[in-house]
N, C-alpha and C positions, 0 to 999 in steps of 0.2 A: 804178097809174099815173094821173095826171091826164090828161084829154082834151087839155089845152094841150101836155103833154109829148109825148103820143102823135102829135099832129098834126105835130110837128116830126121825127118819125122816118119820114119819107117823102120819097123822092127820091134825089139823088145822095148816096152816102156816099164821099168821097174818102179814100184812104189814101196817105200821103206816101211818096215813094220815100226809100231809105237815101243820105245825104250827109254829108259833114263841113262843107259850105258853108252856115252858118246863114242868111246874107243872101239867097242864091239860093233856099234852101228858103222863107223867109218870102215872098219876092217871088212865087213860083210858087204858093203856098198862097193869097195875096191875090188872084191872078188867079183861082184855082179859087173861092173864096168869092164874088168878084165875078160869076162866071158862074152862082152860084146854088146851089152845093153846100150841102146842108142840115146835113151833118155832116162834120167833117174828123177822121181818125184819124191820130195820129203814131206811127210805128213806128221803133225806135232800136235793134234787136238788134246787138249786139257794138260799139256806140259807148260811149265812155267815159261814166260817169255825169255828170260835170260837164257836157260837151257836150250830153248828152241834156236835162239840166234846161235849159240855155241855149236850146236849140232849142224844147223845149215851152213855155217861157215866152213866146218870141217868137211861137209859133203860137197860143197862148191869146190874146195880144193881138190878133192878125190876125182871129181868130173873134169875139171880143167886139165889134169894131169893125164887123164884116161881118155880124153876127147869126147865125152858125153855131154848132152845137154842137161843142164841141172834147173829143175823147176820146182818151186815152193807151193804147196798146196794152201789155198785160202787167203794168205797175207801178202799182199803187195808190199807192205813195209818190211817184213822179215826178208822177202826176196831180195829187195834192193839193198838192204843193209848187209846182207850176207855175200853180195856179189853174184847172185843167181843169174841165170840166163833169162828166167821168165816165172810166170806164175799161173796155177790153174785155179779157176773160179767155178764153185758150185752155184746152185741157184740162190742160196742166201749169203753167198761170200763176198759179194761186190759186183759192180757193174763192168761189163766188158768194155763198153764204150769209154767209160771214165778211166779204166785201167790203160786202155790204148792212148788215151790222151795224155795221162801222166808218165807213160813209159812207152815212147814211141818205137824204140828199138828192142823192147822186150818181146819174148815169146809169150803169147797169150793163150792159154787154153781154156775151154768151157765145157762144163758137164752139160749134156742136153737130154740124158737118160733115153727115153724112147720116143721124144717129141721131135718130129721133123721140123716144125715151125720153130721151135728153139734153136735147132741147127741152122736154119736159114737166118734167124735173127743174129745169131752169134757171128756169123761170116759178115752180115752187114755191118755190125758193131765194130769189127776189126779183129776178130780172133784169128789165130794161125792154125788152130786145130781144135777138134771137138771130140768129147768122150760119150760114147753110147753105152748104155747097160742098165741094170745088170743082165749080162747075156745068160748066165747060168747061175744056179744057186750059189750064193756067196757066203763063206763063213765070216767074213769081215762085216757084211751088212745082211743078215739073213732075213730081214724083212723088206728088202729092196724090191720094187716092182720089176718084173722080167721085161726085157725087151726082145721081141721076135728077132731072129737072125737076119731077116730080110731088112730090118731097119737099118742095118750097117751100110749097105749100098744105097738105099734111099737117102739116108742123111748125107752121104757122101756127094751123091748127085745134086741134092738140094743146096748144099752149102758151097760145093767146090772145094772143101777143104779136106786134108787127112783126117781120118777117123780113127780113134783108139777104142777098141773094144774093151770093157771092164766088166768084172764081176764073175768070180767062180771059174776062172780060166786056169785049165790044166793042160799038161802035154797031150793029154787024151782028146780033149775037145777044142783045143786051139786051132787045129786045121779047119774045123768047121767055121770058125770066125774069119779066119783069113780067106777061105773061099767064099765066104758071104760078103766080104767087103772092108774087112779091117786092114788098115795101114799099119797099125800098132796094136800090141797086145799089152794091156795094162794089168800087171801081175804082181802079187804081194806073196802069199803064202806059198805057192808052187816054186818059187825062187828062194825067198829068204828063210823058209822053214825046211830047206833041203840040207842035208848033211854036207853037200858039196855045192856051194852057191854058185861058183864059177861054171861048173859043169851044167847045172841047171839053166843058167843064162845061154850057154852055148847051145843046149838042146832046142830052147826056143828060137834061136837065131837060125838054126839049122831048117826050121819050118819055113822060114821066108825064103831061104836059098832054093828050097824044093818048089817054091811058088813064086817065081820072080816076077810074073805079070800081075799078081795081086788080085784085087777085087773084080768081080763082075760089075759092069756099069747098068744100072736100071734107071728109069725115068722116075722122077720125084713123084 
C-alpha cells in the first residue's frame, strides 16, 4: 500500500444509515464529508439492488467532490458499478484475496472482529485496512461479540495495516479507542443521528488532531 493511500486511512470513517430516501442520504453524507470524514462507507442490506446502485452512485459523487474515499459494504459488483474507491468485506461477504485479484487498484477492507489471526490473514490476502469490533455496546448490532480495547493495537501490529474501530463509538468513548490503537473510528449513529451531521463529524476529527501520534504499538 502506498504511503499516500495509507495516509488517507486515518480519522473519521463514517458509515451510512439504512434509508430509502436517496436525496436525504446524499445530503447527510455531504454534510458528513464537509465535516471532515476521510472515508464514507455505504451499507444497503435488504435494499433493492436498483436502489442500492442509485444511492451508491450518488454517494460516490459526494465523496469525489468532497475528497473522501468511498467504500461500499459487502458488494464488489455495486462498488465497481457505482465508481467507488473500494469495498469492505465481512466474514460472509466474499474473499479478500479474490477481491484483490479482481480489483488490483481498489481499496479493500476486511472485518476481523476480535480475531488477531483474521487480521494477519487479511493482510496476507491483500487488504488495505481492517475493522476491529464491536468495541462497545452497539445499537446497530446489539448481539455483536465485544473486542477488548487492546485488540486494536495487537491487530495493527500483527497485520501492519491501519485499523478501524467499530461498534458503539461515541464522542465520549472514542478517545479510548484512539489511544488503544485505532487509526479510524467507524461511526454510524453518533454522526448520522445528530441534528448537525457536519458538526458531529468535525467533533470526531478534532479527537485525532488532539492525538496526532495515534496508537501505542504492542507486540502481536
